[in-house]
Structure formats: structure tokens, C-alpha cells
C-alpha positions in Angstrom: -0.4 0.0 -0.2 1.6 3.6 -1.4 2.2 6.1 1.7 0.3 9.2 1.7 0.7 12.3 0.2 1.2 15.1 2.4 -2.0 16.6 1.2 -4.0 13.1 1.8 -2.3 13.4 4.8 -3.5 17.0 6.1 -7.0 16.3 4.9 -7.2 12.9 7.0 -5.9 14.0 10.0 -8.1 17.3 9.9 -11.2 15.2 9.2 -10.5 12.8 11.9 -9.8 15.2 14.9 -12.5 17.1 14.0 -15.1 14.4 13.4 -13.9 13.5 17.2 -14.1 17.0 18.8 -17.2 17.5 17.3 -19.0 14.4 17.2 -17.7 14.0 21.8 -19.2 17.9 21.4 -22.5 17.4 21.1 -22.9 14.2 22.2 -22.1 16.2 25.5 -24.7 18.7 24.5 -27.4 16.2 24.3 -26.8 14.1 27.4 -26.8 17.6 29.6 -30.2 17.8 28.1 -31.1 14.7 29.2 -29.3 14.1 32.7 -31.7 17.4 33.1 -34.5 16.4 31.6 -34.8 19.5 29.0 -36.5 18.8 26.1 -34.8 18.2 22.6 -36.1 21.7 20.8 -35.4 23.3 17.1 -31.2 24.6 18.0 -31.2 20.8 18.8 -32.2 19.3 16.1 -30.7 21.4 13.1 -27.1 20.3 15.4 -27.9 17.4 14.8 -28.6 17.5 11.7 -25.3 19.3 10.7 -23.2 17.1 12.4 -24.7 14.2 10.1 -23.8 16.7 6.9 -20.0 16.6 8.8 -19.7 13.4 9.1 -20.7 12.4 5.7 -18.7 15.4 4.4 -15.1 13.9 6.2 -16.8 10.0 5.3 -15.7 11.2 1.7 -12.5 12.4 2.2 -11.3 9.3 3.5 -13.3 7.4 1.6 -11.4 8.6 -1.5 -7.9 8.9 0.0 -8.0 4.8 1.1 -10.4 3.5 -1.5 -10.8 5.1 -4.4 -7.6 7.4 -4.8 -4.4 4.7 -5.8 -2.0 7.4 -5.2 -3.0 7.9 -2.1 -4.1 12.0 -2.8 -6.0 14.3 -2.6 -5.1 16.6 -5.2 -7.5 18.6 -8.1 -5.9 16.2 -10.7 -8.0 14.6 -13.4 -6.6 11.3 -13.6 -7.6 11.0 -9.8 -11.3 11.5 -10.5 -11.8 13.6 -7.6 -14.3 16.1 -8.9 -17.2 14.0 -8.4 -16.0 14.5 -4.1 -15.0 17.9 -4.7 -18.6 18.4 -5.9 -20.6 16.4 -3.6 -18.4 18.5 -0.8 -19.1 21.8 -1.5 -22.9 20.8 -1.7 -22.6 19.0 1.7 -20.3 21.6 3.2 -23.3 24.2 2.5 -25.7 22.0 4.1 -24.3 21.8 7.0 -22.9 25.3 7.1 -26.2 26.8 7.0 -27.7 24.3 9.0 -25.7 25.1 12.2 -25.8 29.1 11.2 -30.4 28.2 11.6 -28.9 26.6 14.9 -27.5 29.1 16.3 -30.0 31.9 15.1 -32.7 29.5 16.5 -31.0 29.1 19.7 -30.7 33.1 20.2 -34.3 33.9 19.0 -35.0 31.3 22.3 -32.9 32.8 25.2 -33.3 36.6 23.9 -37.6 35.8 23.9 -37.9 38.9 26.1 -36.0 41.4 23.6 -38.6 42.5 21.0 -36.5 44.3 18.3 -33.6 41.8 18.7 -35.5 38.6 17.7 -37.0 40.6 14.4 -33.1 41.6 13.7 -32.9 37.6 14.2 -35.2 36.1 11.5 -34.3 39.3 9.4 -30.2 37.6 9.8 -32.4 34.0 9.0 -33.9 34.8 6.1 -30.8 36.0 4.9 -29.0 32.5 5.5 -31.5 30.7 4.4 -31.6 32.7 0.7 -27.8 32.7 0.7 -28.3 29.0 0.9 -30.7 28.7 -2.0 -28.8 31.1 -4.1 -24.9 28.7 -2.9 -26.7 25.6 -3.9 -28.4 26.5 -7.4 -24.3 28.5 -8.1 -22.7 25.3 -6.8 -24.8 22.5 -9.1 -25.5 25.0 -12.3 -21.5 26.2 -12.4 -21.4 23.6 -15.3 -23.2 23.5 -18.5 -24.1 21.1 -18.8 -24.1 19.6 -14.9 -21.6 16.8 -15.5 -19.1 18.7 -17.1 -17.8 19.5 -13.7 -16.1 16.0 -13.7 -16.0 15.5 -17.0 -14.0 18.6 -18.6 -12.3 19.1 -15.3 -14.3 22.0 -14.0 -12.5 24.4 -16.3 -14.0 27.0 -19.4 -15.9 27.1 -21.4 -18.8 24.7 -20.2 -18.5 26.0 -16.3 -17.3 28.9 -14.9 -13.8 29.6 -13.0 -14.0 27.8 -9.5 -11.9 30.1 -7.6 -14.3 33.2 -8.4 -17.4 30.8 -7.2 -15.8 29.8 -4.3 -14.5 33.6 -3.9 -17.8 35.1 -3.4 -19.4 32.4 -2.0 -16.9 32.1 1.1 -17.3 36.3 1.1 -20.6 35.9 1.4 -20.5 33.5 4.1 -17.9 35.5 6.1 -20.2 38.5 6.5 -23.1 36.1 7.6 -21.0 34.9 9.6 -19.7 38.3 11.6 -22.8 39.4 11.6 -24.1 36.1 13.3 -21.6 36.5 15.7 -22.5 40.2 16.7 -25.9 39.6 17.4 -26.1 38.8 21.0 -22.9 41.4 21.9 -25.0 44.7 22.4 -27.3 42.5 24.6 -25.0 40.7 26.6 -23.0 44.2 27.6 -26.6 45.2 28.6 -27.4 43.1 31.4 -26.7 43.8 34.9 -24.2 41.7 35.7 -20.8 42.0 37.0 -18.0 42.3 34.4 -16.6 39.2 35.1 -19.6 37.2 34.2 -19.7 39.5 31.3 -17.1 39.2 29.8 -16.8 35.6 30.9 -20.2 35.4 28.7 -19.5 37.7 26.0 -16.4 35.0 25.5 -18.4 32.1 25.2 -20.5 33.8 22.5 -17.5 35.4 20.7 -15.5 32.3 20.3 -17.4 32.0 16.9 -14.9 34.3 15.7 -12.5 31.2 15.3 -14.9 30.1 13.1 -14.7 33.8 10.8 -10.7 33.2 11.1 -11.1 29.6 9.5 -12.7 31.0 6.5 -10.4 33.8 5.9 -7.7 31.5 5.8 -9.9 29.5 3.5 -10.1 32.2 1.5 -5.9 32.6 0.8 -5.8 29.4 0.0 -8.8 30.4 -2.6 -7.6 33.6 -4.0 -4.2 33.9 -5.5 -3.8 35.8 -8.3 -2.5 36.6 -10.7 -3.3 33.1 -12.0 -6.4 32.1 -10.1 -6.3 28.7 -11.7 -3.2 27.7 -11.3 -2.4 28.8 -8.0 -5.9 27.6 -6.7 -4.9 25.2 -3.8 -7.1 22.5 -3.5 -6.3 20.4 -0.8 -5.5 23.7 1.9 -9.5 24.3 0.5 -10.7 21.4 2.1 -8.4 21.2 4.8 -9.7 24.9 6.2 -13.3 23.7 5.1 -13.3 20.7 7.5 -12.1 23.0 10.2 -14.4 25.4 9.3 -17.8 23.1 9.3 -15.9 21.7 13.2 -15.7 24.5 14.5 -18.9 26.3 13.9 -20.7 23.2 15.1 -18.3 22.8 17.8 -19.3 26.6 18.8 -23.1 26.0 18.7 -23.1 23.9 21.2 -20.9 26.0 23.5 -23.0 28.0 25.1 -25.5 25.0 26.3 -23.3 23.6 28.3 -24.0 26.3 31.2 -25.3 22.9 33.8 -21.6 22.0 33.7 -19.7 25.0 34.9 -20.8 24.6 38.8 -18.8 21.2 38.2 -15.6 22.9 37.0 -16.0 25.8 39.4 -15.6 23.2 42.0 -12.7 21.4 40.9 -10.6 24.9 40.7 -10.5 27.2 43.6 -11.7 30.1 43.5 -9.3 32.6 40.9 -11.4 35.6 41.4 -11.2 35.9 45.2 -7.6 34.9 45.6 -7.2 37.9 43.3 -9.1 40.1 45.1 -7.8 38.3 48.4 -4.2 38.8 46.7 -4.9 42.5 45.5 -6.0 44.2 49.2 -3.1 42.4 50.5 -0.5 44.5 48.5 -2.7 47.9 48.1 -3.1 47.9 51.7 -0.9 45.8 53.7 -0.9 47.5 57.1 -4.4 47.6 57.2 -5.3 44.5 56.4 -3.0 43.6 59.6 -5.3 45.6 61.4 -8.0 44.0 60.6 -6.9 40.8 60.9 -5.8 41.5 64.6 -9.6 43.8 65.1 -11.1 40.4 63.4 -9.3 37.9 65.4 -10.2 39.5 69.0 -13.9 40.3 67.5 -14.1 36.4 66.6 -12.8 35.7 70.8 -14.7 37.3 72.9 -13.3 36.3 75.7 -10.1 36.6 74.6 -10.6 39.6 76.2 -11.8 38.0 79.6 -10.0 35.8 82.2 -6.9 36.4 84.3 -3.0 36.2 83.5 -3.0 33.0 82.3 -5.3 33.6 79.6 -3.9 37.1 78.4 -0.6 35.8 78.2 -1.9 33.0 76.1 -3.7 35.3 73.9 -0.9 37.9 73.3 1.0 34.5 72.1 -1.2 33.6 69.7 -1.6 37.1 68.8 2.2 37.3 68.5 2.7 33.6 66.5 -0.5 35.5 63.9 1.3 38.8 63.2 4.8 36.7 62.3 2.8 33.8 60.6 4.7 31.4 62.6 3.6 28.3 61.8 3.4 26.7 65.7 0.2 28.5 67.2 0.2 28.2 71.5 -2.7 26.0 72.1 -5.6 28.5 73.9 -6.8 27.1 77.2 -10.5 27.1 78.3 -11.6 29.8 79.2 -12.8 30.1 82.9 -16.8 30.5 83.2 -17.1 30.5 79.8 -17.9 28.1 76.7 -15.2 28.1 74.1 -16.8 27.4 70.4 -14.9 26.5 67.9 -16.0 27.7 64.0 -14.8 26.2 61.3 -15.6 28.2 58.0 -15.2 26.9 54.4 -14.8 29.8 51.8 -15.2 28.6 48.1 
């Protein structure tokens, strides 16, 4: 068996890695729904449909590399018979990326139900996505005349439109819609009455979709390489970033649904925010902290000011040890005619 070429290896690795992460993320999304007894709704089913398209997309690539291509290559070469795979994957990719756009918009529509103006905006963007899908599918299907000229004539003029020009217009409009969808929740989240750290966290989850836009931009650089756009068209690299783009879109659409996992994750790690606030107070006012520490220590032990000389000596010893940050602290005796109460406080 021949070794994989560089192009085949890149596409195979991209498919395996993105498929693994995507399927794991989607399964987690559905498990969260089931464990919390939440009913599956439109966004969930559209995400599942998009995942099915992604699986079919990757299966075609992997099958071609190992079962169709004798040279174990993935280059746009008519002798390899790759035109049919390219044609089918373009249609599958368009269907998958469109369904995940609608899944995200539907999810926004549900969580921002109280904002009537935003819901109208979401509807308009949704109509734009559906229109883009219909136009893109029509152009991709009929980019050659006759249709089979795409693989019979190697997708070249005068039978076909120039593939780089078609894909450039396709990807630029796709990128524009992704940016619009990315900006939809930003205005609402910034107006929420939340702490700044929580706002940043929520915005960060939504803005992870920017990774999809980055993948789209890189894909454009592979598609459009003037002056000779046909000779410089990087077919293999285009498919690699198409795989990454669709996989990331599905993953990012699932992340906002992982809210129930946050309590589990926060219990596994110390509170960084509390640690930072404490450290900031100590650095900004160390003398004040020492005074407040002593005052709070006395307040927590009211019996420390009552009793005989031995008890007072013990209290002073405890205070000195605390001030010197010593690891050895003297044990305080039970005060006479008093009850010693010990409190265990757990700070989370």
C-alpha cells in the first residue's frame, strides 16, 4: 500500500481530529439535555442535522483517500477522479454550514425572547441565511453546463465558471453572515446587569465563534491567489480549512448550552477571582490588613479579653504568632466560666 501524500495526510488528520471533537461536543450537549430532563428543541435538531452532514463530508474524503485514489493523494487532478468528490462535498458543506447558522440563530431567538427588537433582527438574519443557502446551492449545482461537465471537463471554461471565482464570492458572503451572527448577542449581553467578570465570560463564550471567521479567512487565502487564480488554486488546503471551519461552527454552537457544567468545573478549581481580590488588598494596604486581621481575631474570640493572667498571656502569644506568620500557634486554654466555641468556615 502506497504511503499517503502530504495533501492526503493533511486532510485525513483534519477530518479525524475535527470529527472526534465535534461528535464529543454534540454528545455532551445531548447528554446535558437528557440528564437535566430538558426537551430537545429546534436548535438541537438542526445541530444534529449539521453534524450528520459533517460526518458525510469527512467520510467522502477519507473514503477517497484510502479506497479510490491509487496514489493515496488528495489533489485536484483529473486523473485521480476527485472531481465528483469535490462536487458532492461542496453541496454537503453548504448544507451543513447553513443548518448550523440557523441552529445558532434559533438558539438566540429562544434565549432573547424578551427583546422584541432583537428577535426581529434574528428573523431578518435567518431569512438572509436561507436566501444565501438557496443561491449558493443553485450556483454550485449549475456552475457547469451541462452539470456533468464539472467532472467530465475538469470544471474549466467554457463549460464551467472558474471555480476560484465562484468559491471566492461564496466564501466572502459566508464570512459576512458569520460576522453578523457573531455580533447579534453582543449588544444585549453588554446591557445585562451582571458583574464585569460575568459579562466577559458570557461574551467570551459567544465570541468563540470568531474562530470560525478566522478559518473562513484562511480558506479565502487558499482559494484566491492572483495573478493566475486557476494555477495557484490550493485545492487541498481549501478542503482542510473547510473541514476545520464546519467542525468549529458545530462546536461553537454547542458551547453556550454547557451552562450546567460550570458548577462542576468551578468546584474542581479554587476561586481565582477571590484569590486575586485578596492578593490585591494585601498588596495595596498591608498595614491595614494586619490591623483588620487583629481586630477580626479579637472579635471572633470575645473571651480573649476576659480572664486571668495566664489566659491573657496565651492570647498575646497567639497574636504574636499570627503577626509573625509562624507555623506554631499556642493552644488557648478553656476560659474560666466561659464556653469555647470553635467555628469551621469554608470559603469557596
